[in-house]
All heavy atoms as TSV, in Angstrom:
chain	resi	resn	atom	element	x	y	z
A	1	MET	N	N	8.266	-10.274	-31.101
A	1	MET	CA	C	7.072	-10.719	-30.449
A	1	MET	C	C	7.388	-11.851	-29.485
A	1	MET	O	O	6.913	-12.960	-29.632
A	1	MET	CB	C	6.053	-11.188	-31.480
A	1	MET	CG	C	4.914	-10.253	-31.655
A	1	MET	SD	S	3.531	-11.039	-32.468
A	1	MET	CE	C	3.314	-9.901	-33.802
A	2	ASN	N	N	8.165	-11.572	-28.490
A	2	ASN	CA	C	8.518	-12.584	-27.508
A	2	ASN	C	C	7.562	-12.595	-26.326
A	2	ASN	O	O	7.470	-13.579	-25.615
A	2	ASN	CB	C	9.952	-12.377	-27.024
A	2	ASN	CG	C	10.947	-12.610	-28.148
A	2	ASN	OD1	O	10.694	-13.410	-29.047
A	2	ASN	ND2	N	12.055	-11.907	-28.119
A	3	ASP	N	N	6.886	-11.470	-26.084
A	3	ASP	CA	C	5.934	-11.401	-24.983
A	3	ASP	C	C	4.632	-12.083	-25.381
A	3	ASP	O	O	4.281	-12.149	-26.548
A	3	ASP	CB	C	5.639	-9.945	-24.621
A	3	ASP	CG	C	6.868	-9.240	-24.065
A	3	ASP	OD1	O	7.732	-9.927	-23.506
A	3	ASP	OD2	O	6.944	-8.008	-24.194
A	4	ILE	N	N	3.904	-12.565	-24.374
A	4	ILE	CA	C	2.626	-13.238	-24.618
A	4	ILE	C	C	1.549	-12.552	-23.778
A	4	ILE	O	O	1.791	-12.128	-22.657
A	4	ILE	CB	C	2.716	-14.731	-24.238
A	4	ILE	CG1	C	3.730	-15.430	-25.145
A	4	ILE	CG2	C	1.356	-15.402	-24.340
A	4	ILE	CD1	C	3.973	-16.886	-24.784
A	5	LYS	N	N	0.344	-12.432	-24.356
A	5	LYS	CA	C	-0.783	-11.851	-23.635
A	5	LYS	C	C	-1.991	-12.757	-23.818
A	5	LYS	O	O	-2.040	-13.578	-24.735
A	5	LYS	CB	C	-1.091	-10.447	-24.140
A	5	LYS	CG	C	-1.471	-10.384	-25.606
A	5	LYS	CD	C	-1.687	-8.956	-26.033
A	5	LYS	CE	C	-1.820	-8.872	-27.554
A	5	LYS	NZ	N	-1.903	-7.511	-27.996
A	6	GLY	N	N	-2.969	-12.589	-22.946
A	6	GLY	CA	C	-4.199	-13.369	-23.046
A	6	GLY	C	C	-5.020	-12.945	-24.250
A	6	GLY	O	O	-4.885	-11.817	-24.752
A	7	ILE	N	N	-5.881	-13.818	-24.693
A	7	ILE	CA	C	-6.652	-13.556	-25.902
A	7	ILE	C	C	-7.548	-12.324	-25.756
A	7	ILE	O	O	-7.727	-11.566	-26.699
A	7	ILE	CB	C	-7.465	-14.805	-26.309
A	7	ILE	CG1	C	-8.007	-14.637	-27.726
A	7	ILE	CG2	C	-8.558	-15.103	-25.322
A	7	ILE	CD1	C	-8.525	-15.908	-28.329
A	8	PHE	N	N	-8.114	-12.087	-24.572
A	8	PHE	CA	C	-9.011	-10.952	-24.399
A	8	PHE	C	C	-8.274	-9.645	-24.099
A	8	PHE	O	O	-8.894	-8.616	-23.907
A	8	PHE	CB	C	-10.069	-11.262	-23.342
A	8	PHE	CG	C	-11.004	-12.345	-23.794
A	8	PHE	CD1	C	-11.002	-13.579	-23.183
A	8	PHE	CD2	C	-11.856	-12.139	-24.863
A	8	PHE	CE1	C	-11.849	-14.591	-23.614
A	8	PHE	CE2	C	-12.714	-13.138	-25.305
A	8	PHE	CZ	C	-12.703	-14.372	-24.672
A	9	GLU	N	N	-6.964	-9.674	-24.077
A	9	GLU	CA	C	-6.159	-8.464	-23.972
A	9	GLU	C	C	-5.795	-7.932	-25.358
A	9	GLU	O	O	-5.190	-6.880	-25.470
A	9	GLU	CB	C	-4.873	-8.746	-23.191
A	9	GLU	CG	C	-5.111	-9.117	-21.749
A	9	GLU	CD	C	-3.812	-9.461	-21.054
A	9	GLU	OE1	O	-3.191	-8.527	-20.500
A	9	GLU	OE2	O	-3.438	-10.646	-21.079
A	10	SER	N	N	-6.178	-8.643	-26.384
A	10	SER	CA	C	-5.829	-8.302	-27.754
A	10	SER	C	C	-6.859	-7.357	-28.374
A	10	SER	O	O	-8.047	-7.687	-28.457
A	10	SER	CB	C	-5.738	-9.577	-28.598
A	10	SER	OG	O	-5.627	-9.255	-29.962
A	11	LYS	N	N	-6.416	-6.175	-28.815
A	11	LYS	CA	C	-7.302	-5.250	-29.520
A	11	LYS	C	C	-7.778	-5.858	-30.830
A	11	LYS	O	O	-8.890	-5.594	-31.273
A	11	LYS	CB	C	-6.591	-3.918	-29.787
A	11	LYS	CG	C	-6.339	-3.110	-28.529
A	11	LYS	CD	C	-5.672	-1.799	-28.852
A	11	LYS	CE	C	-4.183	-2.031	-28.841
A	11	LYS	NZ	N	-3.388	-0.820	-28.932
A	12	THR	N	N	-6.942	-6.674	-31.442
A	12	THR	CA	C	-7.321	-7.341	-32.685
A	12	THR	C	C	-8.537	-8.224	-32.459
A	12	THR	O	O	-9.516	-8.162	-33.216
A	12	THR	CB	C	-6.153	-8.199	-33.214
A	12	THR	OG1	O	-5.023	-7.363	-33.435
A	12	THR	CG2	C	-6.532	-8.909	-34.500
A	13	ILE	N	N	-8.487	-9.042	-31.426
A	13	ILE	CA	C	-9.601	-9.944	-31.129
A	13	ILE	C	C	-10.870	-9.154	-30.854
A	13	ILE	O	O	-11.945	-9.464	-31.373
A	13	ILE	CB	C	-9.252	-10.869	-29.939
A	13	ILE	CG1	C	-8.065	-11.778	-30.280
A	13	ILE	CG2	C	-10.476	-11.677	-29.492
A	13	ILE	CD1	C	-8.295	-12.728	-31.432
A	14	TRP	N	N	-10.779	-8.104	-30.045
A	14	TRP	CA	C	-11.967	-7.305	-29.722
A	14	TRP	C	C	-12.551	-6.632	-30.955
A	14	TRP	O	O	-13.766	-6.609	-31.144
A	14	TRP	CB	C	-11.650	-6.274	-28.637
A	14	TRP	CG	C	-11.606	-6.905	-27.283
A	14	TRP	CD1	C	-10.504	-7.156	-26.520
A	14	TRP	CD2	C	-12.724	-7.419	-26.549
A	14	TRP	NE1	N	-10.867	-7.780	-25.356
A	14	TRP	CE2	C	-12.219	-7.959	-25.344
A	14	TRP	CE3	C	-14.089	-7.482	-26.788
A	14	TRP	CZ2	C	-13.047	-8.539	-24.391
A	14	TRP	CZ3	C	-14.915	-8.067	-25.834
A	14	TRP	CH2	C	-14.381	-8.584	-24.659
A	15	SER	N	N	-11.700	-6.085	-31.816
A	15	SER	CA	C	-12.226	-5.420	-33.010
A	15	SER	C	C	-12.900	-6.426	-33.935
A	15	SER	O	O	-13.940	-6.140	-34.534
A	15	SER	CB	C	-11.125	-4.651	-33.746
A	15	SER	OG	O	-10.152	-5.530	-34.264
A	16	LEU	N	N	-12.348	-7.628	-34.038
A	16	LEU	CA	C	-12.960	-8.646	-34.883
A	16	LEU	C	C	-14.262	-9.178	-34.275
A	16	LEU	O	O	-15.205	-9.494	-35.008
A	16	LEU	CB	C	-11.972	-9.773	-35.148
A	16	LEU	CG	C	-10.740	-9.342	-35.963
A	16	LEU	CD1	C	-9.756	-10.487	-36.090
A	16	LEU	CD2	C	-11.135	-8.814	-37.328
A	17	LEU	N	N	-14.345	-9.252	-32.963
A	17	LEU	CA	C	-15.598	-9.665	-32.324
A	17	LEU	C	C	-16.709	-8.642	-32.564
A	17	LEU	O	O	-17.866	-9.012	-32.788
A	17	LEU	CB	C	-15.383	-9.881	-30.822
A	17	LEU	CG	C	-14.599	-11.130	-30.430
A	17	LEU	CD1	C	-14.325	-11.149	-28.926
A	17	LEU	CD2	C	-15.338	-12.390	-30.855
A	18	VAL	N	N	-16.365	-7.357	-32.534
A	18	VAL	CA	C	-17.343	-6.311	-32.832
A	18	VAL	C	C	-17.827	-6.442	-34.273
A	18	VAL	O	O	-19.027	-6.363	-34.562
A	18	VAL	CB	C	-16.754	-4.903	-32.570
A	18	VAL	CG1	C	-17.655	-3.809	-33.124
A	18	VAL	CG2	C	-16.529	-4.698	-31.076
A	19	GLY	N	N	-16.893	-6.656	-35.197
A	19	GLY	CA	C	-17.264	-6.846	-36.597
A	19	GLY	C	C	-18.130	-8.072	-36.791
A	19	GLY	O	O	-19.102	-8.050	-37.551
A	20	LEU	N	N	-17.806	-9.142	-36.096
A	20	LEU	CA	C	-18.606	-10.359	-36.181
A	20	LEU	C	C	-20.022	-10.114	-35.665
A	20	LEU	O	O	-20.999	-10.566	-36.269
A	20	LEU	CB	C	-17.931	-11.483	-35.392
A	20	LEU	CG	C	-18.680	-12.807	-35.360
A	20	LEU	CD1	C	-18.815	-13.385	-36.764
A	20	LEU	CD2	C	-17.960	-13.783	-34.449
A	21	ALA	N	N	-20.142	-9.392	-34.560
A	21	ALA	CA	C	-21.468	-9.083	-34.016
A	21	ALA	C	C	-22.291	-8.268	-35.018
A	21	ALA	O	O	-23.481	-8.548	-35.227
A	21	ALA	CB	C	-21.334	-8.320	-32.696
A	22	ALA	N	N	-21.670	-7.284	-35.658
A	22	ALA	CA	C	-22.375	-6.476	-36.663
A	22	ALA	C	C	-22.797	-7.345	-37.840
A	22	ALA	O	O	-23.917	-7.234	-38.345
A	22	ALA	CB	C	-21.487	-5.329	-37.135
A	23	THR	N	N	-21.916	-8.228	-38.275
A	23	THR	CA	C	-22.241	-9.126	-39.383
A	23	THR	C	C	-23.413	-10.029	-39.027
A	23	THR	O	O	-24.341	-10.203	-39.820
A	23	THR	CB	C	-21.018	-9.994	-39.740
A	23	THR	OG1	O	-19.946	-9.143	-40.120
A	23	THR	CG2	C	-21.322	-10.947	-40.876
A	24	LEU	N	N	-23.376	-10.594	-37.824
A	24	LEU	CA	C	-24.451	-11.486	-37.404
A	24	LEU	C	C	-25.786	-10.754	-37.295
A	24	LEU	O	O	-26.837	-11.302	-37.664
A	24	LEU	CB	C	-24.096	-12.163	-36.084
A	24	LEU	CG	C	-22.929	-13.151	-36.154
A	24	LEU	CD1	C	-22.577	-13.664	-34.761
A	24	LEU	CD2	C	-23.240	-14.299	-37.096
A	25	LEU	N	N	-25.769	-9.516	-36.800
A	25	LEU	CA	C	-27.007	-8.730	-36.728
A	25	LEU	C	C	-27.569	-8.469	-38.119
A	25	LEU	O	O	-28.778	-8.562	-38.341
A	25	LEU	CB	C	-26.763	-7.412	-35.994
A	25	LEU	CG	C	-26.610	-7.512	-34.477
A	25	LEU	CD1	C	-26.173	-6.174	-33.897
A	25	LEU	CD2	C	-27.916	-7.959	-33.838
A	26	LEU	N	N	-26.695	-8.146	-39.061
A	26	LEU	CA	C	-27.151	-7.914	-40.438
A	26	LEU	C	C	-27.729	-9.189	-41.044
A	26	LEU	O	O	-28.787	-9.168	-41.676
A	26	LEU	CB	C	-25.995	-7.415	-41.305
A	26	LEU	CG	C	-25.602	-5.952	-41.148
A	26	LEU	CD1	C	-24.305	-5.669	-41.873
A	26	LEU	CD2	C	-26.707	-5.059	-41.693
A	27	LYS	N	N	-27.027	-10.294	-40.880
A	27	LYS	CA	C	-27.477	-11.564	-41.460
A	27	LYS	C	C	-28.768	-12.062	-40.803
A	27	LYS	O	O	-29.562	-12.737	-41.440
A	27	LYS	CB	C	-26.394	-12.641	-41.335
A	27	LYS	CG	C	-25.115	-12.300	-42.063
A	27	LYS	CD	C	-25.342	-12.089	-43.534
A	27	LYS	CE	C	-24.037	-11.716	-44.209
A	27	LYS	NZ	N	-24.211	-11.130	-45.504
A	28	ALA	N	N	-28.979	-11.705	-39.541
A	28	ALA	CA	C	-30.185	-12.116	-38.838
A	28	ALA	C	C	-31.375	-11.241	-39.202
A	28	ALA	O	O	-32.501	-11.498	-38.778
A	28	ALA	CB	C	-29.945	-12.076	-37.326
A	29	GLY	N	N	-31.141	-10.179	-39.982
A	29	GLY	CA	C	-32.225	-9.293	-40.396
A	29	GLY	C	C	-32.671	-8.347	-39.307
A	29	GLY	O	O	-33.835	-7.973	-39.237
A	30	TYR	N	N	-31.761	-7.927	-38.450
A	30	TYR	CA	C	-32.086	-7.000	-37.361
A	30	TYR	C	C	-32.734	-5.747	-37.924
A	30	TYR	O	O	-32.210	-5.114	-38.831
A	30	TYR	CB	C	-30.818	-6.635	-36.588
A	30	TYR	CG	C	-31.060	-5.679	-35.450
A	30	TYR	CD1	C	-31.636	-6.121	-34.278
A	30	TYR	CD2	C	-30.737	-4.336	-35.563
A	30	TYR	CE1	C	-31.878	-5.253	-33.229
A	30	TYR	CE2	C	-30.967	-3.462	-34.523
A	30	TYR	CZ	C	-31.536	-3.927	-33.352
A	30	TYR	OH	O	-31.783	-3.057	-32.331
A	31	THR	N	N	-33.909	-5.392	-37.419
A	31	THR	CA	C	-34.614	-4.190	-37.855
A	31	THR	C	C	-35.097	-3.417	-36.638
A	31	THR	O	O	-35.179	-3.959	-35.534
A	31	THR	CB	C	-35.827	-4.526	-38.740
A	31	THR	OG1	O	-36.726	-5.332	-37.979
A	31	THR	CG2	C	-35.417	-5.269	-39.998
A	32	VAL	N	N	-35.451	-2.163	-36.871
A	32	VAL	CA	C	-35.946	-1.325	-35.792
A	32	VAL	C	C	-37.346	-0.799	-36.067
A	32	VAL	O	O	-37.851	0.023	-35.338
A	32	VAL	CB	C	-34.979	-0.146	-35.521
A	32	VAL	CG1	C	-33.700	-0.644	-34.922
A	32	VAL	CG2	C	-34.730	0.640	-36.780
A	33	GLY	N	N	-37.955	-1.246	-37.140
A	33	GLY	CA	C	-39.331	-0.839	-37.410
A	33	GLY	C	C	-39.477	-0.146	-38.744
A	33	GLY	O	O	-39.641	-0.778	-39.770
A	34	ASP	N	N	-39.439	1.159	-38.755
A	34	ASP	CA	C	-39.633	1.963	-39.959
A	34	ASP	C	C	-38.575	1.654	-41.010
A	34	ASP	O	O	-37.426	1.376	-40.686
A	34	ASP	CB	C	-39.579	3.449	-39.575
A	34	ASP	CG	C	-39.934	4.353	-40.720
A	34	ASP	OD1	O	-41.047	4.228	-41.255
A	34	ASP	OD2	O	-39.079	5.180	-41.074
A	35	ALA	N	N	-38.959	1.697	-42.278
A	35	ALA	CA	C	-38.033	1.356	-43.374
A	35	ALA	C	C	-36.806	2.263	-43.388
A	35	ALA	O	O	-35.689	1.793	-43.614
A	35	ALA	CB	C	-38.760	1.424	-44.711
A	36	ASP	N	N	-37.004	3.563	-43.159
A	36	ASP	CA	C	-35.863	4.482	-43.141
A	36	ASP	C	C	-34.920	4.173	-41.986
A	36	ASP	O	O	-33.703	4.209	-42.129
A	36	ASP	CB	C	-36.326	5.942	-43.035
A	36	ASP	CG	C	-37.008	6.424	-44.306
A	36	ASP	OD1	O	-36.732	5.848	-45.379
A	36	ASP	OD2	O	-37.809	7.373	-44.223
A	37	GLN	N	N	-35.478	3.853	-40.841
A	37	GLN	CA	C	-34.650	3.509	-39.692
A	37	GLN	C	C	-33.896	2.212	-39.945
A	37	GLN	O	O	-32.737	2.076	-39.573
A	37	GLN	CB	C	-35.504	3.379	-38.430
A	37	GLN	CG	C	-36.055	4.687	-37.923
A	37	GLN	CD	C	-36.959	4.500	-36.725
A	37	GLN	OE1	O	-37.450	3.402	-36.460
A	37	GLN	NE2	N	-37.190	5.576	-35.989
A	38	THR	N	N	-34.539	1.281	-40.597
A	38	THR	CA	C	-33.883	0.009	-40.913
A	38	THR	C	C	-32.699	0.239	-41.833
A	38	THR	O	O	-31.632	-0.348	-41.643
A	38	THR	CB	C	-34.885	-0.964	-41.562
A	38	THR	OG1	O	-35.939	-1.202	-40.633
A	38	THR	CG2	C	-34.223	-2.279	-41.920
A	39	ALA	N	N	-32.876	1.100	-42.829
A	39	ALA	CA	C	-31.772	1.414	-43.738
A	39	ALA	C	C	-30.622	2.070	-42.983
A	39	ALA	O	O	-29.457	1.733	-43.213
A	39	ALA	CB	C	-32.257	2.329	-44.864
A	40	ILE	N	N	-30.940	2.967	-42.070
A	40	ILE	CA	C	-29.895	3.637	-41.281
A	40	ILE	C	C	-29.148	2.616	-40.424
A	40	ILE	O	O	-27.920	2.632	-40.341
A	40	ILE	CB	C	-30.513	4.755	-40.405
A	40	ILE	CG1	C	-30.989	5.893	-41.302
A	40	ILE	CG2	C	-29.508	5.260	-39.376
A	40	ILE	CD1	C	-31.842	6.923	-40.591
A	41	VAL	N	N	-29.885	1.698	-39.798
A	41	VAL	CA	C	-29.254	0.658	-38.979
A	41	VAL	C	C	-28.356	-0.216	-39.846
A	41	VAL	O	O	-27.227	-0.538	-39.466
A	41	VAL	CB	C	-30.318	-0.196	-38.250
A	41	VAL	CG1	C	-29.696	-1.441	-37.639
A	41	VAL	CG2	C	-31.014	0.627	-37.178
A	42	ASN	N	N	-28.830	-0.592	-41.028
A	42	ASN	CA	C	-28.021	-1.413	-41.927
A	42	ASN	C	C	-26.734	-0.709	-42.316
A	42	ASN	O	O	-25.663	-1.313	-42.300
A	42	ASN	CB	C	-28.813	-1.804	-43.174
A	42	ASN	CG	C	-29.815	-2.890	-42.900
A	42	ASN	OD1	O	-29.688	-3.644	-41.940
A	42	ASN	ND2	N	-30.829	-2.977	-43.727
A	43	TYR	N	N	-26.824	0.574	-42.672
A	43	TYR	CA	C	-25.623	1.328	-43.036
A	43	TYR	C	C	-24.677	1.463	-41.846
A	43	TYR	O	O	-23.456	1.353	-41.986
A	43	TYR	CB	C	-25.972	2.708	-43.596
A	43	TYR	CG	C	-26.618	2.655	-44.951
A	43	TYR	CD1	C	-27.767	3.381	-45.227
A	43	TYR	CD2	C	-26.087	1.869	-45.976
A	43	TYR	CE1	C	-28.368	3.330	-46.481
A	43	TYR	CE2	C	-26.681	1.812	-47.228
A	43	TYR	CZ	C	-27.823	2.548	-47.477
A	43	TYR	OH	O	-28.409	2.487	-48.707
A	44	ALA	N	N	-25.235	1.692	-40.665
A	44	ALA	CA	C	-24.399	1.822	-39.465
A	44	ALA	C	C	-23.684	0.511	-39.169
A	44	ALA	O	O	-22.476	0.500	-38.875
A	44	ALA	CB	C	-25.254	2.254	-38.279
A	45	LEU	N	N	-24.404	-0.595	-39.256
A	45	LEU	CA	C	-23.781	-1.891	-38.989
A	45	LEU	C	C	-22.724	-2.233	-40.029
A	45	LEU	O	O	-21.669	-2.778	-39.706
A	45	LEU	CB	C	-24.833	-2.995	-38.927
A	45	LEU	CG	C	-25.743	-2.977	-37.695
A	45	LEU	CD1	C	-26.853	-4.019	-37.831
A	45	LEU	CD2	C	-24.952	-3.200	-36.427
A	46	GLN	N	N	-22.972	-1.876	-41.280
A	46	GLN	CA	C	-21.965	-2.107	-42.320
A	46	GLN	C	C	-20.729	-1.249	-42.066
A	46	GLN	O	O	-19.600	-1.694	-42.283
A	46	GLN	CB	C	-22.546	-1.819	-43.700
A	46	GLN	CG	C	-23.554	-2.867	-44.133
A	46	GLN	CD	C	-24.289	-2.495	-45.404
A	46	GLN	OE1	O	-24.107	-1.418	-45.958
A	46	GLN	NE2	N	-25.148	-3.381	-45.868
A	47	GLY	N	N	-20.938	-0.023	-41.578
A	47	GLY	CA	C	-19.808	0.833	-41.220
A	47	GLY	C	C	-19.013	0.257	-40.066
A	47	GLY	O	O	-17.780	0.280	-40.073
A	48	VAL	N	N	-19.719	-0.273	-39.073
A	48	VAL	CA	C	-19.050	-0.909	-37.935
A	48	VAL	C	C	-18.238	-2.109	-38.412
A	48	VAL	O	O	-17.093	-2.305	-37.989
A	48	VAL	CB	C	-20.072	-1.334	-36.857
A	48	VAL	CG1	C	-19.433	-2.236	-35.810
A	48	VAL	CG2	C	-20.684	-0.117	-36.198
A	49	GLU	N	N	-18.814	-2.903	-39.303
A	49	GLU	CA	C	-18.088	-4.045	-39.866
A	49	GLU	C	C	-16.787	-3.588	-40.508
A	49	GLU	O	O	-15.717	-4.120	-40.216
A	49	GLU	CB	C	-18.910	-4.724	-40.968
A	49	GLU	CG	C	-19.951	-5.678	-40.519
A	49	GLU	CD	C	-20.652	-6.294	-41.715
A	49	GLU	OE1	O	-21.077	-5.569	-42.627
A	49	GLU	OE2	O	-20.760	-7.521	-41.727
A	50	LEU	N	N	-16.894	-2.622	-41.390
A	50	LEU	CA	C	-15.725	-2.143	-42.129
A	50	LEU	C	C	-14.647	-1.631	-41.185
A	50	LEU	O	O	-13.486	-2.040	-41.271
A	50	LEU	CB	C	-16.131	-1.050	-43.118
A	50	LEU	CG	C	-14.992	-0.385	-43.876
A	50	LEU	CD1	C	-14.308	-1.383	-44.796
A	50	LEU	CD2	C	-15.497	0.792	-44.669
A	51	VAL	N	N	-15.025	-0.756	-40.280
A	51	VAL	CA	C	-14.052	-0.161	-39.355
A	51	VAL	C	C	-13.417	-1.231	-38.472
A	51	VAL	O	O	-12.200	-1.234	-38.259
A	51	VAL	CB	C	-14.716	0.936	-38.494
A	51	VAL	CG1	C	-13.814	1.379	-37.356
A	51	VAL	CG2	C	-15.101	2.121	-39.368
A	52	SER	N	N	-14.216	-2.162	-37.977
A	52	SER	CA	C	-13.660	-3.170	-37.076
A	52	SER	C	C	-12.700	-4.113	-37.791
A	52	SER	O	O	-11.671	-4.492	-37.232
A	52	SER	CB	C	-14.764	-3.956	-36.382
A	52	SER	OG	O	-15.432	-4.782	-37.300
A	53	TYR	N	N	-13.013	-4.483	-39.018
A	53	TYR	CA	C	-12.115	-5.387	-39.740
A	53	TYR	C	C	-10.815	-4.679	-40.137
A	53	TYR	O	O	-9.733	-5.264	-40.040
A	53	TYR	CB	C	-12.811	-5.992	-40.954
A	53	TYR	CG	C	-13.926	-6.939	-40.565
A	53	TYR	CD1	C	-15.119	-6.960	-41.260
A	53	TYR	CD2	C	-13.796	-7.796	-39.476
A	53	TYR	CE1	C	-16.142	-7.825	-40.902
A	53	TYR	CE2	C	-14.813	-8.654	-39.108
A	53	TYR	CZ	C	-15.988	-8.668	-39.826
A	53	TYR	OH	O	-16.994	-9.520	-39.466
A	54	VAL	N	N	-10.906	-3.426	-40.555
A	54	VAL	CA	C	-9.691	-2.674	-40.868
A	54	VAL	C	C	-8.864	-2.479	-39.591
A	54	VAL	O	O	-7.642	-2.646	-39.599
A	54	VAL	CB	C	-10.032	-1.318	-41.522
A	54	VAL	CG1	C	-8.810	-0.421	-41.620
A	54	VAL	CG2	C	-10.641	-1.537	-42.905
A	55	ALA	N	N	-9.536	-2.163	-38.483
A	55	ALA	CA	C	-8.825	-2.002	-37.212
A	55	ALA	C	C	-8.140	-3.299	-36.805
A	55	ALA	O	O	-7.003	-3.286	-36.324
A	55	ALA	CB	C	-9.798	-1.556	-36.117
A	56	GLY	N	N	-8.809	-4.427	-36.999
A	56	GLY	CA	C	-8.207	-5.714	-36.679
A	56	GLY	C	C	-6.924	-5.960	-37.442
A	56	GLY	O	O	-5.928	-6.441	-36.897
A	57	ILE	N	N	-6.933	-5.601	-38.717
A	57	ILE	CA	C	-5.726	-5.760	-39.533
A	57	ILE	C	C	-4.621	-4.840	-39.028
A	57	ILE	O	O	-3.475	-5.262	-38.847
A	57	ILE	CB	C	-6.046	-5.488	-41.010
A	57	ILE	CG1	C	-6.961	-6.588	-41.557
A	57	ILE	CG2	C	-4.768	-5.388	-41.846
A	57	ILE	CD1	C	-7.586	-6.257	-42.898
A	58	VAL	N	N	-4.956	-3.581	-38.781
A	58	VAL	CA	C	-3.955	-2.611	-38.308
A	58	VAL	C	C	-3.403	-3.030	-36.949
A	58	VAL	O	O	-2.186	-3.002	-36.737
A	58	VAL	CB	C	-4.571	-1.196	-38.239
A	58	VAL	CG1	C	-3.643	-0.219	-37.528
A	58	VAL	CG2	C	-4.900	-0.694	-39.639
A	59	PHE	N	N	-4.279	-3.428	-36.033
A	59	PHE	CA	C	-3.820	-3.835	-34.705
A	59	PHE	C	C	-2.894	-5.044	-34.783
A	59	PHE	O	O	-1.923	-5.148	-34.056
A	59	PHE	CB	C	-5.000	-4.150	-33.783
A	59	PHE	CG	C	-5.825	-2.956	-33.399
A	59	PHE	CD1	C	-7.177	-3.098	-33.138
A	59	PHE	CD2	C	-5.272	-1.688	-33.301
A	59	PHE	CE1	C	-7.953	-2.016	-32.771
A	59	PHE	CE2	C	-6.032	-0.592	-32.936
A	59	PHE	CZ	C	-7.380	-0.760	-32.670
A	60	ARG	N	N	-3.209	-5.984	-35.672
A	60	ARG	CA	C	-2.348	-7.174	-35.780
A	60	ARG	C	C	-0.984	-6.805	-36.349
A	60	ARG	O	O	0.049	-7.326	-35.926
A	60	ARG	CB	C	-3.042	-8.221	-36.678
A	60	ARG	CG	C	-2.398	-9.577	-36.639
A	60	ARG	CD	C	-2.597	-10.251	-35.293
A	60	ARG	NE	N	-1.363	-10.213	-34.524
A	60	ARG	CZ	C	-1.265	-10.319	-33.219
A	60	ARG	NH1	N	-2.322	-10.503	-32.478
A	60	ARG	NH2	N	-0.121	-10.267	-32.604
A	61	ILE	N	N	-0.964	-5.895	-37.300
A	61	ILE	CA	C	0.302	-5.450	-37.880
A	61	ILE	C	C	1.169	-4.737	-36.838
A	61	ILE	O	O	2.363	-4.938	-36.756
A	61	ILE	CB	C	0.061	-4.544	-39.102
A	61	ILE	CG1	C	-0.503	-5.390	-40.252
A	61	ILE	CG2	C	1.350	-3.841	-39.541
A	61	ILE	CD1	C	-1.035	-4.568	-41.425
A	62	LYS	N	N	0.523	-3.918	-35.997
A	62	LYS	CA	C	1.245	-3.138	-35.001
A	62	LYS	C	C	1.526	-3.917	-33.715
A	62	LYS	O	O	2.238	-3.431	-32.836
A	62	LYS	CB	C	0.449	-1.878	-34.659
A	62	LYS	CG	C	0.355	-0.896	-35.822
A	62	LYS	CD	C	-0.465	0.308	-35.449
A	62	LYS	CE	C	0.307	1.119	-34.433
A	62	LYS	NZ	N	-0.341	2.386	-34.076
A	63	ALA	N	N	1.002	-5.111	-33.584
A	63	ALA	CA	C	1.126	-5.887	-32.335
A	63	ALA	C	C	2.587	-6.165	-32.002
A	63	ALA	O	O	3.404	-6.430	-32.877
A	63	ALA	CB	C	0.370	-7.202	-32.463
A	64	THR	N	N	2.868	-6.116	-30.712
A	64	THR	CA	C	4.219	-6.408	-30.237
A	64	THR	C	C	4.249	-7.662	-29.373
A	64	THR	O	O	5.315	-8.118	-28.979
A	64	THR	CB	C	4.777	-5.233	-29.418
A	64	THR	OG1	O	3.909	-4.989	-28.313
A	64	THR	CG2	C	4.897	-3.981	-30.286
A	65	LYS	N	N	3.067	-8.211	-29.066
A	65	LYS	CA	C	2.986	-9.416	-28.232
A	65	LYS	C	C	2.183	-10.476	-28.972
A	65	LYS	O	O	1.215	-10.180	-29.664
A	65	LYS	CB	C	2.290	-9.122	-26.907
A	65	LYS	CG	C	3.040	-8.167	-26.007
A	65	LYS	CD	C	2.271	-7.955	-24.723
A	65	LYS	CE	C	2.978	-6.973	-23.821
A	65	LYS	NZ	N	2.220	-6.732	-22.583
A	66	ALA	N	N	2.556	-11.707	-28.804
A	66	ALA	CA	C	1.804	-12.823	-29.364
A	66	ALA	C	C	0.591	-13.093	-28.486
A	66	ALA	O	O	0.588	-12.794	-27.293
A	66	ALA	CB	C	2.673	-14.070	-29.438
A	67	ILE	N	N	-0.438	-13.674	-29.062
A	67	ILE	CA	C	-1.624	-14.041	-28.299
A	67	ILE	C	C	-1.446	-15.467	-27.793
A	67	ILE	O	O	-1.057	-16.354	-28.557
A	67	ILE	CB	C	-2.886	-13.951	-29.174
A	67	ILE	CG1	C	-3.081	-12.512	-29.659
A	67	ILE	CG2	C	-4.112	-14.430	-28.409
A	67	ILE	CD1	C	-4.184	-12.374	-30.677
A	68	ALA	N	N	-1.714	-15.649	-26.500
A	68	ALA	CA	C	-1.547	-16.986	-25.902
A	68	ALA	C	C	-2.661	-17.897	-26.318
A	68	ALA	O	O	-3.738	-17.543	-26.558
A	68	ALA	CB	C	-1.497	-16.873	-24.390
């Protein structure tokens, strides 16, 4: 890892920002109206959280450049 890249060139950073956004929406009580729709949104956001955090870990493991 001798090469350096900017922070916004990092897939790890982007995947974690997506997960953070999903977490913040859930914690803020984001709803869309109907109870069934709210449940679907909650499950979707939880799925986004999970995928983004796992992706962040995988991207960091596979990274070949350090973040500046």
